[in-house]
C-alpha positions in Angstrom: 95.8 31.9 39.9 92.3 30.2 39.7 90.0 28.0 41.6 89.3 24.4 40.5 85.8 22.7 40.6 86.2 22.2 44.4 87.0 25.8 45.2 90.7 24.9 45.8 93.4 27.4 44.8 95.5 26.0 42.1 98.3 27.0 39.6 100.8 29.7 40.5 101.1 31.0 44.1 98.6 33.6 45.2 100.2 37.1 44.9 99.0 39.2 47.9 99.9 42.8 48.7 99.3 43.6 52.4 99.2 47.3 53.4 99.7 47.0 57.2 101.8 48.9 59.8 101.4 46.3 62.5 104.0 43.5 61.9 102.2 41.2 64.4 99.0 41.3 62.5 100.7 40.8 59.1 102.4 37.7 60.6 99.0 36.5 61.8 97.6 36.9 58.3 100.5 35.0 56.9 100.0 32.1 59.4 96.2 32.0 58.7 96.8 31.7 55.0 99.4 29.0 55.4 97.2 27.1 57.9 94.5 26.9 55.2 97.0 25.3 52.8 97.0 28.2 50.4 100.3 28.7 48.5 100.8 32.5 48.5 103.5 35.1 48.3 102.7 37.9 50.7 104.3 41.3 50.2 103.9 43.6 53.2 104.1 47.4 52.9 103.5 49.9 55.6 103.5 53.3 53.9 101.9 55.1 51.0 105.1 55.3 49.0 105.8 51.6 49.4 102.3 50.7 48.5 102.2 52.8 45.3 105.6 51.6 44.2 104.6 48.0 44.7 101.5 48.5 42.5 103.8 50.0 39.8 106.3 47.1 39.9 104.1 44.0 40.5 100.8 42.4 39.6 98.7 41.1 42.5 95.8 38.8 42.8 94.3 40.5 45.9 95.0 43.6 48.0 94.6 43.6 51.8 94.7 47.0 53.4 94.4 48.3 57.0 91.6 50.8 57.3 93.7 53.3 59.3 97.5 53.8 59.0 99.7 56.7 60.0 99.3 59.4 57.4 97.3 57.2 55.1 93.9 55.4 55.1 92.6 52.3 53.5 90.0 54.3 51.5 92.8 56.5 50.0 94.7 53.3 49.1 91.5 52.0 47.5 91.0 55.1 45.5 94.6 55.0 44.1 94.3 51.2 43.5 91.1 51.5 41.5 92.8 53.9 39.1 95.4 51.2 38.4 93.7 47.8 38.4 89.9 48.0 38.9 89.4 44.2 38.5 91.6 43.0 41.3 89.7 42.3 44.6 90.4 44.7 47.5 89.7 43.8 51.2 89.7 46.3 54.0 90.8 45.1 57.4 90.1 47.1 60.6 89.6 46.8 64.3 87.5 50.0 64.5 85.5 50.3 61.3 81.9 51.0 61.9 78.8 50.2 59.9 78.6 53.5 58.0 82.3 53.4 57.2 82.0 49.8 56.0 79.1 50.7 53.7 81.1 53.7 52.4 84.1 51.4 51.7 81.9 48.9 49.7 80.3 51.8 47.8 83.8 53.1 47.0 84.7 49.8 45.4 86.0 47.6 48.2 85.2 43.9 47.6 84.7 43.2 51.3 85.8 44.2 54.8 86.9 42.1 57.8 87.1 43.1 61.4 90.4 42.3 63.2 88.3 40.9 66.1 87.2 38.2 63.7 90.5 37.0 62.0 88.9 33.6 61.2 86.7 35.4 58.6 89.7 36.7 56.7 90.6 33.5 54.8 87.0 32.8 53.7 86.6 36.4 52.6 89.9 36.2 50.7 88.9 32.9 49.1 85.5 34.3 48.1 86.9 37.5 46.7 89.6 35.7 44.6 87.0 33.2 43.4 84.6 35.9 42.3 87.4 37.7 40.5 88.4 34.4 38.8 84.8 33.8 37.8 84.5 37.3 36.3 87.6 36.7 34.3 86.3 33.3 33.1 83.1 35.0 32.0 84.9 37.6 30.0 87.1 34.9 28.4 84.0 32.8 27.6 82.2 35.9 26.1 85.3 36.6 23.9 85.4 32.9 22.8 81.7 33.0 22.1 82.1 36.1 19.9 85.0 34.4 18.1 83.0 31.3 17.5 80.0 33.2 16.3 82.2 35.0 13.8 83.8 31.7 12.6 80.5 29.9 12.2 78.9 33.0 10.5 81.7 32.9 7.9 81.0 29.2 7.4 77.3 29.7 7.1 77.6 32.6 4.6 80.0 30.6 2.4 78.2 27.3 2.5 76.7 26.1 -0.8 73.1 25.3 -0.3 71.2 22.9 -2.6 69.9 24.5 -5.8 67.0 22.6 -7.3 64.8 23.0 -10.4 61.5 21.1 -10.6 59.0 20.8 -13.5 55.3 21.6 -12.9 54.7 18.0 -11.7 57.5 18.2 -9.1 60.0 16.1 -11.0 63.7 16.9 -10.7 65.2 18.7 -13.6 68.4 19.7 -11.8 70.2 19.4 -8.5 73.5 21.2 -7.5 76.6 19.1 -6.5 76.0 20.1 -2.9 73.1 17.6 -2.8 75.6 14.8 -2.1 77.2 16.6 0.8 73.9 17.7 2.4 71.5 14.8 1.7 73.8 11.9 0.6 72.4 11.6 -3.0 74.4 12.2 -6.1 72.4 14.6 -8.4 72.0 11.9 -11.0 70.4 9.5 -8.5 67.4 11.9 -8.2 67.1 12.9 -11.8 63.6 12.0 -13.1 62.2 11.3 -9.6 59.4 13.2 -8.1 60.5 15.3 -5.1 57.3 14.8 -3.2 58.2 11.1 -2.8 61.1 12.0 -0.5 59.1 14.4 1.8 57.9 13.3 5.2 54.2 12.3 5.1 53.3 14.8 7.8 54.8 17.7 5.7 53.6 16.5 2.3 50.3 18.5 2.2 52.0 21.8 3.1 54.8 21.2 0.6 52.2 20.6 -2.3 50.3 23.7 -1.2 53.4 25.9 -1.3 54.5 24.4 -4.6 51.0 25.3 -6.1 51.2 28.8 -4.7 54.6 29.3 -6.4 53.2 28.2 -9.8 50.1 30.4 -9.5 52.0 33.5 -8.5 55.3 33.7 -10.4 56.2 37.0 -8.9 55.8 35.6 -5.3 58.6 34.0 -3.4 57.4 31.1 -1.3 59.1 29.8 1.9 58.7 26.4 3.4 60.2 24.2 6.1 59.9 20.4 5.8 61.5 17.1 6.5 63.3 15.3 3.6 64.5 11.7 3.6 68.3 11.5 3.7 70.1 8.8 1.6 70.8 6.9 4.9 67.0 6.8 5.7 67.0 9.5 8.4 65.0 12.7 8.2 66.6 16.1 7.7 64.9 19.4 8.2 65.2 21.7 5.1 64.4 25.3 4.9 63.5 26.2 1.3 62.7 29.3 -0.7 61.2 28.9 -4.2 59.9 30.9 -7.1 58.3 29.8 -10.4 60.2 30.3 -13.6 58.1 28.1 -15.7 57.4 30.9 -18.2 61.2 31.3 -18.8 62.0 29.0 -21.6 65.7 28.8 -20.5 64.8 27.6 -17.0 61.3 26.1 -17.5 60.7 25.1 -13.9 60.3 26.1 -10.2 63.7 27.2 -8.8 64.2 26.2 -5.1 67.1 27.0 -2.8 67.2 24.6 0.2 69.3 24.7 3.3 69.7 21.9 5.9 68.5 23.4 9.2 68.4 20.1 11.2 71.1 21.3 13.6 69.2 24.5 14.2 66.0 22.7 14.8 67.7 20.4 17.3 69.2 23.5 19.0 65.7 25.1 19.2 64.3 21.9 20.7 67.1 21.9 23.2 66.6 25.5 24.0 62.9 24.9 24.6 63.9 22.1 27.0 66.3 24.4 28.8 63.6 27.1 29.0 61.2 24.5 30.5 63.9 23.6 33.0 64.5 27.2 33.8 60.9 27.9 34.3 60.6 24.9 36.5 63.7 26.0 38.4 62.3 29.5 38.9 59.0 28.0 40.1 60.9 25.8 42.6 62.9 28.9 43.7 59.7 30.9 44.2 58.1 28.0 46.1 61.3 27.8 48.2 61.2 31.5 49.0 57.5 31.3 49.8 58.2 28.3 52.1 60.9 30.2 53.9 58.8 33.2 54.5 55.8 31.2 55.6 58.0 29.1 57.9 59.3 32.3 59.6 55.9 33.7 60.4 54.5 30.3 61.3 57.5 29.6 63.6 56.9 32.8 65.5 53.3 31.9 66.0 54.2 28.4 67.0 56.7 29.7 69.6 53.9 31.6 71.3 51.4 28.7 71.1 53.9 26.1 72.3 55.2 28.4 75.0 51.9 29.2 76.6 50.6 25.6 76.3 53.8 24.5 78.1 53.2 27.1 80.8 49.6 25.7 81.3 50.9 22.2 81.6 53.4 23.2 84.3 50.5 24.4 86.4 49.8 21.5 88.8 46.2 22.8 89.3 45.3 22.1 85.6 43.6 18.7 85.6 41.1 16.6 83.7 40.0 17.8 80.2 41.8 21.2 80.7 45.1 19.4 81.1 44.4 17.1 78.1 43.5 20.2 76.0 46.8 21.9 76.9 48.6 18.6 76.0 46.8 18.4 72.7 47.8 22.0 71.9 51.4 21.2 72.7 51.4 18.1 70.5 49.7 19.9 67.6 52.4 22.6 67.9 55.1 20.0 67.7 53.5 18.5 64.6 53.2 21.9 63.0 56.8 22.6 63.8 57.8 19.4 62.1 55.8 20.5 59.1 57.7 23.8 58.8 60.9 21.8 59.0 59.7 19.8 56.0 58.8 22.9 54.2 62.4 24.2 54.7 63.9 20.9 53.8 61.8 20.8 50.6 63.1 24.2 49.6 66.6 23.3 50.8 66.8 26.3 53.1 67.0 24.4 56.4 69.8 25.4 58.6 72.0 22.4 59.0 72.1 21.4 62.6 74.7 18.6 62.9 75.0 16.4 66.0 76.7 13.2 66.7 74.3 10.3 65.9 74.4 6.6 65.4 73.5 5.7 61.8 72.3 2.3 63.0 69.6 3.9 65.1 68.6 6.4 62.4 68.0 3.6 59.8 66.3 1.4 62.4 63.8 4.2 63.2 63.0 4.6 59.5 62.4 1.0 58.7 58.6 1.1 59.3 58.2 4.2 57.2 60.4 2.7 54.4 58.3 -0.5 54.4 55.1 1.5 53.8 56.7 3.5 51.0 58.2 0.5 49.3 54.9 -1.5 49.4 54.2 -5.2 49.7 55.9 -6.2 46.4 59.4 -5.1 47.6 61.3 -7.0 50.3 63.4 -4.8 52.6 66.5 -6.2 54.2 68.7 -4.1 56.6 72.2 -5.1 57.7 73.5 -3.1 60.6 77.1 -2.5 61.7 77.8 -4.5 64.8 79.7 -1.5 66.4 78.3 2.0 66.5 78.2 3.7 63.2 78.7 7.2 64.6 78.6 10.3 62.3 78.2 14.0 62.8 75.2 15.0 60.7 71.8 16.6 60.5 69.5 13.7 61.2 66.6 15.1 59.1 68.9 15.5 56.1 70.3 12.0 56.3 66.8 10.7 56.6 66.0 12.5 53.4 69.0 10.9 51.7 67.9 7.4 52.7 64.3 8.2 51.7 65.2 9.5 48.3 67.5 6.5 47.6 64.7 4.1 48.6 62.1 5.8 46.5 64.5 5.8 43.5 65.0 2.0 44.0 61.3 1.5 44.3 60.6 3.2 41.0 63.3 1.1 39.4 61.4 -2.1 40.5 57.7 -1.6 39.3 57.1 -5.3 39.3 58.6 -5.7 42.8 61.9 -7.1 44.0 64.4 -6.7 46.9 66.0 -3.7 48.5 69.0 -4.1 50.7 70.3 -1.4 53.1 73.6 -2.0 54.8 75.9 -0.1 57.0 79.6 -0.7 57.1 83.0 1.0 57.9 85.5 1.9 55.2 88.9 3.4 55.6 90.6 5.6 53.0 94.4 5.4 53.5 95.7 7.1 50.4 94.8 10.2 48.3 91.3 10.4 47.1 90.1 11.3 43.6 88.2 14.1 45.3 90.7 16.7 46.6 88.4 17.7 49.5 88.2 14.2 50.9 90.9 13.5 53.5 92.2 10.0 54.4 90.4 8.5 57.4 87.5 6.3 58.4 84.1 6.6 56.9 80.7 5.1 57.6 79.3 3.6 54.3 75.5 3.5 53.8 74.8 1.1 50.9 71.4 0.9 49.1 71.1 -2.0 46.6 68.2 -2.9 44.4 67.5 -5.4 41.7 65.7 -3.1 39.4 66.1 -1.9 35.8 69.5 -0.4 36.4 71.1 2.7 34.8 72.3 2.9 31.2 75.9 3.9 30.7 74.8 7.1 28.8 72.7 8.2 31.7 75.2 7.3 34.5 77.1 10.6 34.2 73.9 12.7 34.5 72.0 11.0 37.3 72.9 13.7 39.8 72.0 16.6 37.5 69.1 18.7 38.7 65.9 18.0 36.7 67.4 15.1 34.9 65.1 12.1 35.0 64.3 9.1 32.8 60.8 8.8 34.2 57.7 9.8 32.3 56.4 13.3 32.4 54.6 13.9 35.7 56.3 10.9 37.4 59.3 12.7 38.9 61.0 16.1 39.2 64.6 15.0 38.7 65.5 16.5 42.1 65.7 13.4 44.2 69.3 12.3 43.5 70.4 15.9 43.0 69.3 16.5 46.6 71.1 13.4 47.8 74.3 14.6 46.1 74.0 18.0 47.7 73.4 16.8 51.2 76.2 14.3 51.0 78.6 17.0 49.8 77.4 19.3 52.6 78.4 16.6 55.1 81.9 16.4 53.7 81.2 13.0 52.1 80.9 11.5 48.7 78.6 9.0 46.8 79.5 6.2 44.4 77.2 4.4 42.0 77.5 0.9 40.4 74.9 -0.3 38.0 74.2 -2.7 35.1 71.1 -2.5 32.9 68.4 -5.0 34.1 70.6 -6.1 37.0 70.0 -3.3 39.4 72.0 -0.5 41.0 74.1 0.1 44.1 74.5 3.5 45.7 77.2 3.9 48.4 77.2 7.0 50.6 80.4 7.7 52.5 80.2 10.0 55.6 83.1 10.8 58.0 83.2 8.4 61.0 83.2 9.9 64.5 84.9 7.8 67.2 82.6 6.4 69.9 84.7 7.9 72.7 84.3 11.4 71.3 80.6 10.7 70.9 80.3 9.6 74.5 82.3 12.6 75.7 80.6 15.3 73.6 77.0 13.9 73.4 76.0 13.0 77.0 72.6 11.6 77.8 69.8 14.2 77.7 68.8 15.3 81.1 65.0 15.0 81.4 64.9 17.0 84.6 63.6 20.6 84.8 66.2 23.2 83.6 67.9 25.3 86.3 67.3 29.0 86.5 69.5 31.7 87.8 69.8 35.4 88.8 71.8 36.7 85.9 70.7 39.6 83.7 69.6 38.7 80.2 68.7 41.2 77.4 65.9 39.9 75.1 66.0 41.5 71.7 62.9 40.5 69.7 60.7 42.5 67.3 57.6 40.2 67.6 55.7 41.5 70.7 54.0 38.2 71.6 57.2 36.3 71.4 59.1 38.9 73.4 56.6 39.0 76.1 56.5 35.2 76.3 60.2 34.9 76.5 60.5 37.6 79.1 57.8 36.0 81.3 59.5 32.6 81.0 62.9 33.9 81.9 61.5 35.9 84.8 59.8 32.8 86.1 63.3 31.1 86.2 64.6 34.0 88.3 66.5 35.9 85.7 66.6 39.7 85.5 65.2 40.6 82.1 65.8 43.6 79.9 63.4 43.6 76.9 64.2 45.4 73.6 62.0 45.5 70.6 64.8 46.4 68.1 68.6 46.5 67.7 68.5 50.3 68.2 66.6 50.0 71.5 69.1 47.3 72.6 72.0 49.7 72.1 70.2 52.3 74.2 69.7 49.8 77.0 73.3 48.7 76.7 74.6 52.2 77.5 72.9 52.1 80.9 73.4 48.3 81.7 76.5 47.2 79.9 78.3 46.0 83.0 75.2 44.1 84.3 74.2 42.2 81.2 75.4 38.6 81.3 73.8 37.3 78.1 72.0 38.6 75.0 69.2 36.6 73.5 68.5 38.2 70.1 66.5 37.5 66.9 68.8 37.5 63.9 66.5 39.2 61.5 64.7 42.4 62.6 62.9 45.1 60.5 65.2 48.0 61.5 68.6 48.5 59.9 70.5 46.8 62.8 70.0 43.1 62.7 71.0 40.6 65.5 74.4 39.8 64.0 75.4 43.4 63.6 74.2 44.1 67.1 76.3 41.3 68.5 79.4 42.4 66.6 79.0 45.9 67.9 78.7 44.7 71.5 81.6 42.3 71.1 83.8 45.2 70.2 82.8 46.8 73.6 82.8 43.5 75.6 84.5 40.6 73.7 83.6 38.1 76.4 79.8 38.8 76.1 77.7 35.7 75.6 75.0 35.8 72.9 72.3 33.3 71.8 70.9 33.9 68.3 67.4 32.7 67.3 65.3 32.9 64.2 62.3 31.4 62.4 63.8 32.3 59.0 65.5 29.9 56.6 69.2 29.3 56.3 69.8 31.6 53.3 68.3 34.5 55.2 70.0 34.1 58.6 73.3 33.1 57.0 74.2 29.5 57.8 77.9 30.2 57.4 77.5 32.4 60.5 75.2 30.4 62.8 77.3 27.2 62.3 80.6 28.8 63.3 82.3 27.3 66.3 81.3 29.2 69.5 78.1 30.6 68.0 75.0 29.6 70.0 71.8 29.3 67.9 68.3 28.3 68.8 65.8 27.6 65.9 62.2 28.7 66.4 59.9 27.4 67.5 61.4 26.2 70.7 59.6 24.9 73.8 60.2 26.7 77.1 62.4 24.0 78.6 64.6 24.1 75.5 65.0 27.8 75.9 65.8 27.6 79.6 68.3 24.8 79.0 70.0 26.7 76.3 70.2 29.8 78.4 71.7 27.9 81.3 74.1 26.0 79.1 75.4 29.2 77.6 75.8 31.0 80.9 77.7 28.0 82.4 80.2 27.9 79.6 83.5 29.7 80.0 83.6 33.3 78.7 83.9 33.5 74.9 87.1 34.9 73.4 87.7 36.5 70.0 
């Protein structure tokens, strides 16, 4: 059982052993797996004897084990299992496992653990565990194959006949071995009587003559040299040679040279240098991305305080004249700074994707002025809109980045000017797609067409590779189209390219279409009125003092009862005294103590599953876990947020029906 390139389970059915004494939960696990379209054979055992017998008789791809069973524990099952098959993934499932027990299970060798209160996490955890096991097996197989190939090519290298040559003191050929024909294309008799220096590359000629002279002056010295030699077909081959003078030997009477063709090695070294350059560049980009994420977090906390207090000043009716204008300027500057941090995160590709239903017609229309400035006066821009609404569910800033990168790519392909056409249309996929993850349905198609230099066939298959570029050094990073590809894939779409050299290129981006009715029902007009307050009790968990004080003051001004906590541990202490009174938790996701916002919420949900929680953070997606904050039913507010947005989010969450697990 393996994963294909799209993380889809393929080949034989997944063999799963489930140690569980609750038939209802084992039935739930079976239904969750079937719902995800995974072909699996699930063997359920409920006792130690059945479990150990099953491991003796069968081979499994993954083990699922309840943490606590009558007379047996998941950790005991793990210990026995690791003695039999250490490489198979092992998932613990429990409704009561705590943080320390979970850590102990991972230290003992468990691949992961899943709470029964979160059954929707089971299949992703299962997929991830099996995929990682598959990748480990592939790496071992690749290493074995690499060792086999190294042994094979070593044998070839050690038994390959190099070129044996004898030159007189002037460098004229006296002898060449038959291998000359195979290596350099010449028959030995073709070079007889010719001077060897006539076939050496001009740039290497001086070094070759110097080495030849050293060999004649020092008969006891072995001289090494690497140089380029003209092949019979006119190409240049790299030769590595070792020579020694035997002019004093009457039977030899010349300089004996053993030459080996190392052209392939030189090409590999050049390729390795290119890969090293790409690796260094990639590491630099990663470092910049991490720096951007850290800077954005600290900056977002500062901006939350600046924007919040400026907004409070503006809400004061007594603030007039230059003081009101100053407060307004502070607010606008904070907005611009917040936009800058979003660009930092987008650059580093660490922005949390925040999809919403939007009309692609409107997004493109809003970008036309900026695109016109980027393209310049020499390029004519034509935009063709879809008459009906082109509704998609997407992150607007990411789709803007897609359009911007495609436009810049087309601009660079038309240095002498030309025409760029952007069109929006609807497309329907009725049958199976060549991409397994793409399901039949309607798609909005964003088409970008230029009349530039086009893409050569040999480059077509590589245009979406990171760092691949045909531009001159310093003219591009090779990340533009790679970023486009990643964003489109993240939005469950795909991209097609058509091009002919000197005739231009057409990029077609397909994104899932959202019906207008759904859009109207789920994305109502924004209410510009002041958010409503309330009298509910809200616990605010925030380690930044200035942010915590601001939020508490804001919520108190809206009439809420506020319980401030500077850490997850402090929040647990407050919970013991106020658990029945708390209506909502507003918590930062990342805090300096050992209990972060997610762990805090999961502990409280065990106590009160219906508890409403809003998560917030100024960190990047990789830190907060975008797989978590984008789950259905999870409420997330990205820092910095204006007071009205905070109040509206609080009211929206409180007015929703109680959550269920």
